[in-house]
Every structure is written in structure tokens, then in C-alpha cells.
MARFI-958167 format. One record per residue: residue in one letter; x, y, z of N, C-alpha, C in turn. Coordinates in pm, whole numbers, padded with zeros to 5 digits, always signed. Example, Ala and Ser with C-alpha at 12.3 -4.5 7.8 and 13.67 -1.06 7.14 Angstrom:
2
a+01319-00569+00780+01230-00450+00780+01320-00330+00780;s+01285-00225+00708+01367-00106+00714+01290+00003+00787;
***
This chain:
398
x+01069+01559+14972+01136+01542+15101+01224+01662+15132;x+01235+01696+15261+01315+01810+15300+01462+01790+15266;x+01514+01670+15287+01655+01644+15259+01688+01675+15113;x+01597+01640+15023+01620+01669+14881+01619+01819+14855;x+01526+01891+14919+01521+02036+14900+01648+02103+14954;x+01697+02054+15067+01820+02111+15124+01939+02090+15031;x+01941+01976+14962+02051+01952+14868+02037+02036+14742;x+01914+02078+14711+01889+02148+14584+01912+02299+14592;x+01908+02356+14714+01916+02501+14726+02061+02546+14747;x+02081+02677+14739+02214+02733+14765+02253+02706+14909;x+02382+02682+14936+02424+02643+15072+02399+02750+15178;x+02385+02875+15138+02363+02980+15238+02216+03005+15268;x+02126+02921+15213+01982+02942+15234+01916+02825+15308;x+01993+02741+15372+01937+02621+15436+01838+02656+15546;x+01869+02755+15627+01782+02786+15740+01650+02846+15691;x+01655+02925+15585+01530+02978+15528+01440+02864+15479;x+01501+02761+15418+01423+02647+15370+01355+02577+15487;x+01427+02559+15596+01369+02493+15713+01261+02580+15776;x+01282+02710+15783+01181+02803+15835+01052+02789+15754;x+01063+02788+15623+00945+02774+15536+00879+02638+15557;x+00960+02533+15570+00905+02398+15588+00826+02388+15719;x+00879+02444+15826+00811+02438+15955+00678+02513+15948;x+00676+02626+15880+00552+02704+15871+00451+02639+15775;x+00500+02593+15657+00409+02543+15554+00362+02400+15580;x+00451+02316+15631+00418+02174+15645+00374+02135+15786;x+00418+02210+15887+00390+02170+16024+00302+02268+16100;x+00263+02378+16035+00177+02475+16100+00248+02559+16204;x+00381+02567+16195+00456+02647+16289+00447+02795+16258;x+00490+02877+16354+00486+03022+16338+00617+03076+16282;x+00727+03010+16315+00857+03050+16263+00960+02948+16311;x+01079+02951+16249+01189+02864+16291+01320+02938+16270;x+01418+02904+16347+01552+02961+16333+01651+02858+16385;x+01778+02886+16364+01886+02799+16412+01978+02882+16500;x+02013+02828+16617+02113+02888+16704+02238+02802+16697;x+02351+02863+16659+02476+02791+16643+02571+02821+16759;x+02642+02719+16804+02741+02737+16910+02861+02813+16855;x+02910+02909+16932+03023+02990+16886+03155+02915+16899;x+03262+02980+16857+03393+02915+16851+03443+02873+16989;x+03405+02944+17092+03449+02909+17227+03349+02817+17297;x+03241+02780+17226+03131+02702+17285+03083+02772+17412;x+03069+02904+17401+03027+02984+17516+02883+03031+17502;x+02827+03028+17380+02692+03077+17361+02629+03020+17235;x+02500+03044+17218+02422+03000+17103+02367+03124+17034;x+02388+03134+16901+02360+03259+16832+02279+03233+16705;x+02175+03314+16678+02082+03289+16567+02139+03321+16430;x+02089+03249+16331+02128+03271+16192+02037+03373+16126;x+01904+03359+16141+01809+03446+16070+01782+03576+16141;x+01775+03572+16273+01731+03690+16350+01835+03724+16455;x+01931+03811+16423+02041+03841+16516+01995+03889+16653;x+01877+03953+16662+01829+04004+16791+01732+03908+16860;x+01730+03784+16816+01637+03687+16873+01660+03671+17023;x+01555+03678+17105+01572+03667+17251+01616+03529+17297;x+01607+03427+17211+01651+03293+17252+01803+03280+17250;x+01874+03375+17187+02020+03370+17185+02075+03400+17323;x+02197+03356+17348+02258+03390+17476+02369+03296+17514;x+02428+03322+17628+02542+03246+17676+02496+03111+17732;x+02577+03010+17708+02544+02877+17757+02552+02870+17909;x+02623+02963+17971+02631+02965+18118+02499+03006+18181;x+02411+03070+18102+02281+03109+18155+02188+02988+18161;x+02107+02983+18265+02020+02867+18287+01892+02882+18204;x+01901+02854+18075+01786+02867+17986+01745+02731+17931;x+01626+02727+17872+01581+02603+17808+01673+02569+17691;x+01718+02671+17619+01811+02646+17508+01938+02579+17559;x+01990+02625+17673+02108+02563+17732+02082+02418+17766;x+01967+02390+17827+01934+02252+17864+01922+02163+17742;x+01861+02214+17636+01849+02136+17513+01986+02101+17458;x+02074+02200+17452+02210+02178+17400+02288+02083+17491;x+02270+02097+17621+02344+02015+17717+02295+01871+17718;x+02163+01854+17728+02106+01720+17738+02094+01650+17604;x+02098+01729+17494+02080+01673+17360+01947+01600+17347;x+01841+01669+17391+01706+01616+17375+01610+01730+17352;x+01497+01705+17280+01401+01811+17253+01334+01859+17382;x+01308+01989+17389+01240+02048+17504+01138+02151+17455;x+01033+02172+17533+00927+02266+17498+00907+02362+17615;x+00885+02491+17584+00853+02587+17689+00739+02679+17644;x+00662+02725+17740+00561+02828+17712+00632+02962+17693;x+00585+03039+17597+00647+03168+17567+00542+03277+17582;x+00553+03357+17687+00448+03458+17713+00427+03556+17599;x+00537+03592+17528+00523+03696+17425+00467+03642+17294;x+00440+03512+17285+00382+03454+17164+00251+03384+17202;x+00169+03353+17102+00042+03286+17132+00056+03137+17160;x+00176+03083+17163+00189+02939+17179+00311+02897+17258;x+00384+02798+17202+00499+02739+17271+00621+02743+17180;x+00737+02721+17241+00862+02718+17165+00926+02580+17183;x+00963+02520+17071+01026+02389+17069+01174+02404+17040;x+01258+02335+17118+01403+02334+17097+01446+02192+17064;x+01520+02177+16955+01567+02044+16913+01717+02053+16885;x+01796+01960+16940+01941+01966+16917+01978+01940+16772;x+02080+02011+16725+02137+01990+16591+02272+01922+16609;x+02278+01793+16577+02401+01717+16595+02422+01624+16477;x+02550+01601+16444+02583+01509+16335+02710+01435+16370;x+02704+01303+16372+02817+01217+16408+02877+01258+16543;x+02790+01297+16633+02835+01333+16766+02873+01478+16783;x+02889+01553+16674+02927+01694+16687+02803+01778+16708;x+02803+01856+16817+02688+01938+16853+02704+02076+16788;x+02625+02101+16684+02635+02227+16610+02558+02339+16677;x+02445+02307+16737+02359+02409+16798+02221+02351+16821;x+02118+02433+16802+01981+02386+16820+01889+02449+16716;x+01784+02376+16681+01675+02427+16599+01566+02479+16692;x+01519+02601+16668+01415+02662+16749+01293+02684+16660;x+01176+02640+16707+01053+02656+16628+00938+02694+16721;x+00863+02797+16682+00744+02839+16758+00620+02777+16696;x+00528+02729+16784+00403+02669+16740+00287+02732+16818;x+00167+02737+16757+00052+02796+16827+00008+02714+16947;x+00042+02584+16948+00010+02499+17062+00115+02389+17072;x+00115+02318+17182+00216+02214+17202+00210+02111+17091;x+00322+02085+17021+00322+01989+16910+00287+01848+16959;x+00211+01774+16879+00182+01635+16913+00304+01548+16880;x+00297+01421+16914+00412+01332+16896+00458+01323+16750;x+00367+01308+16652+00414+01304+16513+00488+01432+16472;x+00439+01547+16517+00506+01673+16483+00643+01681+16550;x+00652+01634+16674+00781+01632+16743+00880+01543+16668;x+00835+01426+16628+00925+01335+16553+00966+01398+16421;x+00871+01465+16356+00901+01531+16229+01007+01640+16250;x+00994+01717+16356+01092+01823+16384+01230+01764+16414;x+01234+01652+16484+01364+01586+16509+01427+01540+16378;x+01344+01487+16287+01396+01446+16157+01444+01567+16077;x+01371+01679+16086+01415+01803+16021+01552+01845+16075;x+01568+01840+16206+01696+01878+16267+01809+01787+16220;x+01782+01658+16209+01886+01565+16163+01928+01596+16019;x+01828+01619+15932+01860+01652+15792+01936+01785+15784;x+01894+01881+15862+01958+02013+15859+02101+02005+15911;x+02125+01928+16016+02260+01917+16072+02359+01863+15969;x+02317+01759+15896+02404+01704+15791+02428+01809+15682;x+02322+01880+15644+02335+01981+15539+02425+02096+15583;x+02412+02140+15709+02497+02248+15759+02644+02207+15760;x+02670+02084+15799+02809+02036+15801+02867+02039+15660;x+02789+01996+15562+02838+01997+15424+02850+02138+15368;x+02752+02225+15400+02748+02360+15344+02862+02446+15394;x+02919+02412+15508+03023+02494+15567+03146+02507+15476;x+03159+02415+15381+03270+02423+15287+03247+02527+15178;x+03120+02565+15158+03086+02646+15041+03024+02783+15073;x+03005+02813+15200+02953+02943+15237+03014+02985+15369;x+03024+03116+15389+03076+03170+15515+02963+03206+15613;x+02838+03191+15570+02728+03244+15650+02723+03187+15792;x+02742+03056+15803+02727+02992+15934+02850+03017+16022;x+02964+03033+15962+03082+03070+16039+03069+03214+16092;x+03011+03300+16012+02990+03438+16058+02897+03441+16179;x+02796+03356+16178+02704+03351+16292+02774+03300+16417;x+02873+03214+16401+02943+03154+16514+03052+03246+16571;x+03100+03343+16495+03211+03427+16539+03160+03545+16620;x+03218+03562+16738+03182+03676+16820+03283+03788+16807;x+03394+03763+16741+03493+03864+16709+03577+03813+16593;x+03661+03900+16539+03742+03862+16424+03856+03769+16467;x+03884+03668+16383+03996+03577+16408+04125+03640+16359;x+04235+03608+16428+04366+03643+16373+04392+03555+16250;x+04487+03594+16168+04519+03514+16050+04566+03374+16089;x+04646+03365+16195+04694+03234+16240+04577+03147+16286;x+04483+03208+16359+04367+03133+16406+04279+03087+16290;x+04267+03172+16188+04191+03134+16069+04247+03006+16009;x+04379+02998+15999+04443+02879+15944+04422+02759+16035;x+04430+02779+16167+04417+02667+16259+04276+02610+16260;x+04174+02696+16257+04038+02646+16258+04004+02571+16129;x+04060+02615+16018+04037+02542+15893+04105+02406+15894;x+04206+02390+15979+04280+02265+15987+04207+02160+16071;x+04118+02205+16161+04053+02113+16254+03955+02019+16182;x+03943+01894+16229+03848+01800+16169+03705+01825+16215;x+03687+01890+16329+03558+01914+16392+03585+01938+16540;x+03480+01934+16619+03499+01952+16763+03446+01836+16845;x+03376+01742+16780+03327+01625+16852+03293+01517+16750;x+03312+01392+16789+03274+01280+16703+03242+01162+16794;x+03143+01082+16756+03111+00961+16832+03097+00844+16737;x+03117+00725+16792+03117+00602+16714+03090+00489+16811;x+03070+00370+16759+03053+00254+16847+03182+00233+16927;x+03177+00262+17056+03293+00238+17140+03362+00362+17190;x+03324+00481+17143+03390+00602+17196+03309+00728+17167;x+03337+00831+17247+03293+00968+17222+03416+01056+17241;x+03439+01147+17147+03560+01229+17148+03523+01376+17127;x+03590+01465+17199+03569+01609+17180+03702+01681+17199;x+03714+01796+17135+03835+01877+17148+03801+02024+17149;x+03891+02103+17207+03872+02247+17208+04008+02317+17198;x+04006+02433+17136+04126+02511+17106+04107+02652+17160;x+04202+02700+17242+04198+02834+17299+04336+02899+17290;x+04345+03031+17286+04233+03126+17275+04171+03118+17136;x+04043+03097+17131+03975+03059+17007+03998+03157+16893;x+04013+03286+16923+04017+03385+16817+04159+03432+16783;x+04260+03381+16855+04395+03422+16819+04498+03312+16852;x+04457+03188+16832+04550+03077+16853+04660+03079+16748;x+04772+03010+16777+04887+03012+16685+04925+02873+16637;x+04993+02794+16723+05053+02671+16674+04999+02542+16730;x+04919+02546+16837+04865+02422+16893+04742+02380+16814;x+04724+02249+16802+04613+02199+16722+04588+02054+16756;x+04477+02000+16702+04449+01857+16713+04389+01808+16583;x+04399+01677+16562+04343+01616+16442+04294+01477+16480;x+04194+01428+16406+04150+01290+16428+04085+01235+16303;x+04074+01103+16299+04006+01034+16190+03962+00897+16239;x+03846+00851+16190+03793+00719+16224+03800+00632+16100;x+03867+00518+16111+03882+00425+15998+03877+00282+16050;x+03777+00206+16002+03766+00063+16036+03767+00038+16186;x+03693+00118+16260+03683+00098+16403+03803+00145+16483;x+03897+00207+16417+04015+00261+16485+04013+00414+16475;x+04041+00476+16586+04044+00621+16594+04188+00668+16607;x+04231+00752+16516+04364+00813+16525+04347+00956+16574;x+04421+00993+16677+04414+01127+16735+04556+01181+16748;x+04576+01307+16709+04705+01373+16731+04681+01508+16797;x+04766+01541+16891+04767+01673+16955+04906+01730+16933;x+04913+01851+16876+05040+01908+16835+05064+02043+16900;x+05192+02071+16921+05235+02201+16971+05338+02257+16874;x+05290+02338+16778+05380+02404+16684+05447+02521+16752;x+05575+02512+16778+05645+02614+16855+05645+02749+16784;x+05644+02855+16865+05646+02989+16810+05509+03054+16822;x+05495+03167+16754+05370+03242+16759+05328+03283+16619;x+05203+03322+16607+05153+03380+16484+05154+03287+16365;x+05168+03347+16247+05158+03273+16121+05265+03166+16109;x+05386+03193+16158+05495+03094+16144+05460+02967+16219;x+05405+02979+16341+05368+02861+16418+05251+02789+16353;x+05154+02863+16302+05039+02802+16237+05080+02726+16112;x+05169+02785+16031+05216+02718+15910+05295+02592+15944;x+05372+02597+16052+05450+02480+16094+05357+02366+16133;x+05256+02396+16211+05160+02293+16251+05085+02239+16131;x+05048+02327+16038+04978+02282+15918+05061+02184+15837;x+05191+02209+15827+05279+02119+15754+05284+01983+15823;x+05294+01982+15956+05301+01856+16030+05171+01777+16018;x+05058+01845+16035+04928+01777+16028+04906+01717+15890;x+04937+01793+15786+04913+01741+15652+05008+01629+15615;x+05127+01630+15669+05218+01517+15646+05163+01391+15712;x+05113+01403+15835+05055+01286+15901+04929+01238+15831;x+04848+01332+15782+04730+01291+15706+04769+01219+15578;x+04872+01266+15513+04917+01203+15390+04958+01058+15416;x+05032+01035+15523+05072+00898+15558+04951+00814+15595;x+04863+00870+15678+04744+00796+15723+04653+00761+15606;x+04633+00856+15514+04543+00832+15402+04606+00744+15294;x+04733+00715+15310+04800+00620+15222+04809+00482+15288;x+04741+00467+15402+04742+00339+15472+04855+00323+15570;x+04927+00431+15599+05043+00423+15687+05006+00403+15833;x+05091+00332+15905+05071+00308+16048+05099+00434+16128;x+05077+00426+16259+05106+00539+16346+05254+00577+16338;x+05340+00477+16333+05484+00502+16321+05515+00573+16189;x+05454+00528+16082+05479+00591+15951+05428+00735+15949;x+05318+00761+16018+05268+00898+16025+05368+00990+16095;x+05420+00943+16209+05518+01023+16282+05645+01043+16200;x+05691+00939+16134+05817+00948+16062+05806+01035+15937;x+05693+01027+15866+05679+01115+15750+05670+01260+15794;x+05597+01287+15902+05590+01424+15952+05728+01473+15993;x+05805+01390+16063+05939+01430+16107+06030+01456+15988;x+06028+01367+15890+06114+01385+15772+06073+01510+15694;x+05942+01536+15685+05894+01654+15612+05937+01782+15682;x+05922+01786+15814+05962+01905+15889+06113+01928+15882;x+06190+01819+15892+06336+01834+15883+06376+01884+15744;x+06310+01830+15641+06341+01874+15506+06311+02021+15484;x+06210+02071+15552+06172+02211+15534+06255+02305+15620;x+06295+02260+15740+06358+02353+15836+06493+02305+15889;x+06539+02188+15845+06673+02136+15882+06694+02132+16033;x+06590+02097+16106+06602+02079+16250+06578+02204+16332;x+06561+02319+16268+06545+02445+16341+06403+02465+16394;x+06303+02392+16343+06162+02413+16383+06097+02278+16415;x+06140+02211+16523+06076+02083+16559+05936+02106+16615;x+05857+02000+16618+05719+02004+16666+05699+01896+16771;x+05645+01936+16886+05605+01839+16989+05467+01785+16954;x+05448+01655+16973+05319+01596+16939+05296+01469+17020;x+05170+01435+17034+05132+01303+17083+05040+01242+16981;x+05075+01123+16935+04995+01050+16837+04935+00929+16907;x+04805+00909+16889+04734+00798+16952+04652+00723+16848;x+04647+00591+16865+04556+00508+16785+04476+00421+16880;x+04346+00444+16883+04256+00376+16976+04174+00272+16903;x+04177+00148+16952+04096+00039+16899+03966+00035+16977;x+03854+00070+16914+03728+00082+16985+03674-00052+17032;x+03722-00162+16974+03677-00294+17018+03745-00340+17145;x+03877-00327+17150+03955-00378+17263+03983-00273+17369;x+03975-00144+17332+04014-00038+17424+04164-00015+17431;x+04239-00083+17346+04384-00069+17345+04424+00060+17275;x+04519+00132+17334+04567+00257+17277+04717+00244+17249;x+04754+00268+17125+04895+00280+17088+04932+00428+17091;x+05052+00459+17137+05089+00599+17155+05233+00623+17113;x+05256+00745+17059+05390+00796+17034+05395+00934+17096;x+05485+00953+17192+05499+01079+17266+05628+01146+17221;x+05617+01263+17156+05737+01332+17108+05757+01468+17175;x+05693+01489+17292+05717+01619+17354+05614+01662+17454;x+05572+01787+17445+05500+01853+17555+05356+01811+17578;x+05275+01769+17479+05139+01726+17513+05141+01608+17610;x+05050+01612+17709+05046+01510+17812+04908+01445+17817;x+04908+01316+17857+04784+01239+17866+04752+01208+18011;x+04622+01211+18042+04572+01179+18176+04455+01083+18161;x+04456+00978+18245+04348+00880+18241+04259+00898+18365;x+04127+00896+18342+04029+00907+18450+03960+00772+18463;x+03968+00716+18582+03901+00588+18610+03826+00604+18742;x+03692+00615+18733+03615+00648+18853+03649+00790+18896;x+03688+00805+19022+03730+00936+19072+03881+00957+19060;x+03952+00852+19020+04098+00860+19013+04142+00926+18882;x+04231+01024+18895+04288+01093+18779+04440+01079+18789;x+04500+01020+18687+04645+00995+18694+04707+01015+18556;x+04831+01067+18551+04898+01081+18421+04930+00946+18360;x+04924+00939+18230+04971+00821+18156+05119+00842+18129;x+05203+00759+18189+05348+00776+18179+05398+00706+18054;x+05457+00784+17965+05511+00732+17839+05655+00776+17824;x+05734+00695+17756+05871+00734+17725+05869+00840+17616;x+05929+00955+17644+05928+01064+17548+06035+01043+17443;x+05996+01053+17316+06087+01038+17204+06119+01177+17147;x+06205+01180+17046+06251+01307+16991+06137+01383+16924;x+06135+01516+16937+06033+01595+16865+06039+01571+16716;x+05926+01587+16650+05919+01569+16506+06004+01675+16436;x+06091+01630+16343+06168+01723+16263+06295+01774+16326;x+06337+01719+16441+06458+01767+16505+06584+01716+16435;x+06579+01587+16396+06694+01527+16328+06649+01452+16203;x+06741+01433+16113+06712+01364+15988+06689+01216+16015;x+06587+01160+15950+06556+01017+15953+06540+00963+16095;x+06474+01040+16181+06443+00992+16316+06338+00881+16305;x+06358+00776+16382+06265+00664+16380+06194+00654+16514;x+06068+00609+16510+05983+00610+16628+05926+00471+16656;x+05890+00449+16781+05825+00325+16822+05701+00356+16904;x+05607+00262+16908+05484+00283+16982+05491+00219+17121;x+05414+00276+17211+05389+00218+17342+05239+00196+17353;x+05194+00118+17451+05053+00085+17460+05002+00097+17602;x+04875+00128+17614+04804+00122+17741+04657+00096+17709;x+04578+00067+17812+04439+00026+17792+04341+00125+17854;x+04225+00135+17791+04110+00205+17849+04000+00103+17873;x+03949+00097+17995+03834+00013+18025+03706+00089+17991;x+03596+00016+17973+03468+00082+17949+03438+00175+18065;x+03407+00301+18034+03385+00402+18136+03506+00488+18164;x+03623+00447+18117+03744+00529+18134+03739+00651+18043;x+03813+00751+18084+03827+00874+18006+03975+00905+17989;x+04011+00956+17871+04148+00999+17844+04145+01147+17806;x+04222+01228+17879+04242+01368+17846+04382+01384+17789;x+04396+01457+17680+04528+01496+17628+04530+01648+17621;x+04632+01709+17680+04639+01855+17686+04776+01902+17640;x+04780+02020+17580+04907+02079+17537+04972+02153+17652;x+05096+02197+17634+05168+02263+17743+05108+02399+17778;x+05026+02454+17688+04958+02578+17721+04858+02564+17833;x+04829+02438+17872+04741+02412+17985+04824+02391+18112;x+04903+02285+18114+04971+02250+18240+05087+02342+18273;x+05148+02409+18172+05260+02499+18198+05221+02646+18201;x+05090+02675+18194+05044+02814+18193+05087+02885+18321;x+05145+03005+18306+05192+03084+18420+05151+03230+18401;x+05023+03263+18424+04977+03399+18397+05049+03502+18481;x+05093+03610+18413+05161+03719+18481+05292+03681+18544;x+05352+03571+18499+05479+03526+18554+05466+03458+18689;x+05344+03425+18731+05322+03359+18859+05342+03210+18851;x+05294+03136+18951+05308+02990+18950+05234+02928+18831;x+05286+02816+18783+05220+02748+18671+05089+02685+18718;x+05001+02662+18621+04873+02597+18651+04899+02463+18717;x+04991+02385+18658+05043+02266+18724+04953+02145+18719;x+05011+02031+18757+04942+01904+18748+04831+01891+18851;x+04849+01945+18971+04747+01931+19075+04619+02003+19036;x+04631+02127+18988+04512+02202+18947+04447+02136+18825;x+04530+02089+18733+04476+02024+18614+04399+01898+18654;x+04457+01816+18739+04390+01693+18783+04258+01725+18854;x+04257+01831+18935+04135+01870+19005+04027+01914+18907;x+04067+01991+18803+03971+02037+18703+03914+01919+18624;x+04002+01826+18588+03957+01707+18514+03860+01625+18600;x+03892+01612+18728+03806+01535+18819+03670+01603+18834;x+03668+01735+18840+03542+01807+18857+03449+01789+18738;x+03505+01755+18621+03426+01740+18499+03395+01594+18467;x+03419+01504+18562+03412+01361+18530+03271+01315+18492;x+03167+01384+18542+03030+01345+18510+02978+01410+18382;x+03053+01503+18327+03011+01570+18203+03052+01486+18083;x+02970+01483+17976+03014+01421+17852+03132+01499+17795;x+03211+01438+17705+03335+01501+17658+03320+01645+17609;x+03216+01675+17532+03201+01811+17479+03187+01913+17590;x+03120+01875+17700+03109+01965+17815+03236+01963+17898;x+03298+01846+17908+03416+01833+17993+03530+01923+17948;x+03555+01929+17815+03664+02016+17769+03632+02162+17799;x+03504+02199+17789+03466+02337+17822+03483+02367+17969;x+03448+02271+18054+03461+02289+18198+03607+02307+18238;x+03695+02224+18184+03837+02233+18219+03897+02361+18161;x+03855+02400+18041+03903+02526+17983+03860+02646+18067;x+03737+02642+18118+03690+02753+18202+03772+02762+18330;x+03807+02646+18387+03891+02646+18506+04027+02708+18477;x+04081+02679+18358+04209+02738+18318+04196+02889+18301;x+04089+02934+18235+04070+03078+18216+04048+03148+18350;x+03976+03082+18442+03957+03141+18575+04091+03157+18647;x+04180+03062+18629+04311+03071+18693+04390+03190+18639;x+04372+03220+18510+04440+03335+18452+04383+03467+18502;x+04259+03465+18548+04199+03588+18600+04195+03698+18496;x+04259+03811+18527+04258+03926+18437+04359+03914+18323;x+04442+03809+18326+04543+03792+18222+04485+03709+18107;x+04519+03749+17985+04482+03670+17868+04570+03545+17862;x+04516+03439+17800+04600+03322+17776+04718+03365+17690;x+04842+03345+17741+04958+03389+17664+05020+03276+17583;x+04959+03158+17586+05003+03046+17506+04879+02970+17461;x+04891+02903+17346+04780+02822+17299+04752+02710+17399;x+04626+02671+17407+04586+02560+17493+04492+02469+17415;x+04528+02342+17408+04447+02243+17339+04409+02133+17437;x+04284+02090+17431+04237+01976+17508+04160+01882+17418;x+04185+01754+17436+04107+01650+17370+04062+01552+17477;x+03935+01515+17473+03877+01425+17574+03814+01306+17503;x+03858+01186+17539+03810+01062+17477+03749+00972+17585;x+03623+00933+17566+03557+00838+17654+03546+00703+17584;x+03582+00596+17654+03552+00464+17603+03413+00425+17650;x+03325+00395+17557+03188+00356+17589+03167+00210+17556;x+03053+00159+17598+03013+00025+17561+02985+00024+17411;x+03059-00058+17337+03046-00058+17190+02905-00095+17146;x+02829-00165+17230+02693-00202+17194+02592-00093+17220;x+02635+00011+17294+02545+00121+17326+02628+00248+17338;x+02647+00315+17226+02737+00429+17219+02703+00535+17322;x+02574+00560+17345+02534+00674+17427+02516+00639+17575;x+02539+00514+17612+02505+00472+17747+02570+00559+17854;x+02701+00577+17846+02772+00655+17947+02746+00803+17930;x+02747+00849+17805+02729+00991+17779+02595+01043+17826;x+02487+00965+17804+02355+01009+17846+02348+01019+17998;x+02406+00921+18067+02406+00924+18212+02479+01048+18262;x+02594+01077+18201+02671+01195+18243+02595+01323+18216;x+02529+01330+18099+02454+01452+18066+02342+01475+18166;x+02270+01368+18202+02158+01383+18294+02207+01427+18431;x+02320+01373+18476+02372+01408+18608+02433+01547+18613;x+02489+01591+18498+02561+01719+18499+02478+01835+18450;x+02359+01809+18398+02278+01917+18338+02236+02017+18444;x+02230+02147+18404+02180+02247+18498+02035+02222+18534;x+02000+02255+18656+01863+02228+18703+01763+02329+18653;
***
């Protein structure tokens, strides 16, 4: 079985194994993997850096449609004697990229199903191998990361996850030189815990501060601690390290996928917005003290509900308070408009759409503050993909 072979080989040779399998077992001409880059702006090959299938996701290509729709697609390729098959590479809702395979003729249904199974096995293997090799990260990087960004990307849990009752995605910008903003999540017993943090400052100091806060909350969560205990351990840890001089703004959320109930702790600048139909409105929460400002600060939760089909956006102050070149801030009106424009996109596309709107607002100016977005959709627990598939079909490029 291919899955066994993938487990048996070195972690940096997974794509070669799949290339050989497609040629030897399926009669294919060649195979490669295109991985989404850190900004989710393009798809880039692992085996053949000059492969013509690589390119920006903004371009209207079959590869883009495959990645967007998350379904296999076939195209005729004039420069080859046959056709090219594109299959999405996804694991637990996270879209890694696509598998590309050339065949002398259009694959029949059994071959198509086999290729989809190959992609599923490979996606799981790539996710696991990322801990033990740099090869796939190198393929995803379009430029060198700053040291602070290196630390922040290693801290992230992933960029998308789905489960019965929700689909979640997040994005971090500027991808190659972020400092202190970050997000974290975990799924346990049907409950999703999400945190969005703003580690004040710049560079390594801000990244280290956020890392300390995230790991304190993980320690509490992995010890069975409630949302309140996570906030309080993080606050006590930060105060112990910095005596109140380096507080952290954060929003902590716990979402019950069965009921749609969300518990929240708001300690500062990250803000939440709920999308219901075409309506986009802020979720108003009582703001509590930043984490680590005072010794033995205690926190309480507030609650609100998400109906099936609702969307929740959480953004850091690098989004709503952005003021490129000292001009007007991006502000709530522009943010609400950007969120509304992405309402038909699934979460992974929605965060990219809103981030692009933010970058367009900056124009010639670089993002001068970190920007984090997390997008959570409540879906029908009996059909995880029901809403997402509809959104993908409606939002896909023609």
C-alpha cells in the first residue's frame, strides 16, 4: 500500500515516492506537488521548480480552480501527449496544495478514485513530515523569513481545520516579517478553543512575548483547564516574567460545535465581528485587563451564539487600526465592507480576500503592524461541508 511506503521512506522523499507510484501503478507520465505559499498567494512545485503549472492563485488557471473548489479537475495539455489531472491535497480541512499528474489519456473512474486516495495519503504524510524536514517549507517560501516570523510560524497550529459543526481558517501578515500577533486553536471533545493575540512591540521581543503567552495557555488547556484558567495562567506567567511591563492583548474563545454557543474573554485589541446573511456587526464584549498587567488578575467569560450559517471574524488591531503613511485608519466601515464582500467564500478564501483588501488599502506602503485574521463558520453538524461547498461553488473563478 502507498500509505505504508510513505511511512517507510525518508520524510523528504514523499513526492518522489508518489511520482514513482503514479508512473508504475497507474500508467501516468509524471507527478508533482504544488504547495501553497506562506501568503496563500500561489502554488509552487516541489520536484520541478520551473514547472509551468506553478503560479499565482490570482491567475485564472485550472490549478487555481482545483485549489479553490477542492475537487479534482482534468485539462488537455497541448505540450504533452495526453491530459493533466489536478487533485486537492487537504487534511482535516487544511488545504496544503494540489497533486498534479500527467496521463497519456483521460483517466477512467477507478484511476481517478485511486489518485484521490493517493492525494489523501500524501496530505497526511506531508503534514507529519513537516516536523522532520525543511524541504516542503522551502518550497512554500518565496523569500526569507525574519527571525521573529520564523518563531511565529512555528507557533501556529495550522491555517485551516474543519470538524462536525465548523470550518475555521486563519492568516498572518506580513507573512515574512511578522512580530507579535498570532493565533492558536485546538479541537477537544467537540469544543473548539481559539485565541488571537497581540504581543506588543516589534521583532524578537514581541515574538518571544507572544510565544510565552501561547504556551502558558496551551499548558492550562492541556491540563484540562477552562477558558478562565487559560487566561489566568497566561496572565500570571507574563506578570511573573515582566512584572506588568509587557502585557498582552488577547481574545480567547471556546466554541461548542453542538449548540453554537461561544464563550469569550476579551482582554484588549483583537475584535470580533459576526456575519449573519448580509449583515456584518461587531460582537460587543466587556473588555477586561490585558494579560500580565497586574498580579493575580482574575477573568470571567461572556457568551454569545452562532446560528448555522453564521460566520465569526476575529481580527487584530493591525487590521482595523492600520493607518498607512500616517493617513486615516482602515477603520470599521472598510473592514465590515471587506468582510461582507467575502461572505460567499469559504473561510480559507475569506481571510485571503479580506487581507488583500487591507493590502490594497495600504497601496505602496508596507504593512507597518502585524495583522491577524481568524474566520469561523458554523456549519450543519450533520453535514460539515454543506455551507462551504455552496460558498466555494458560488465564489469560484469562472
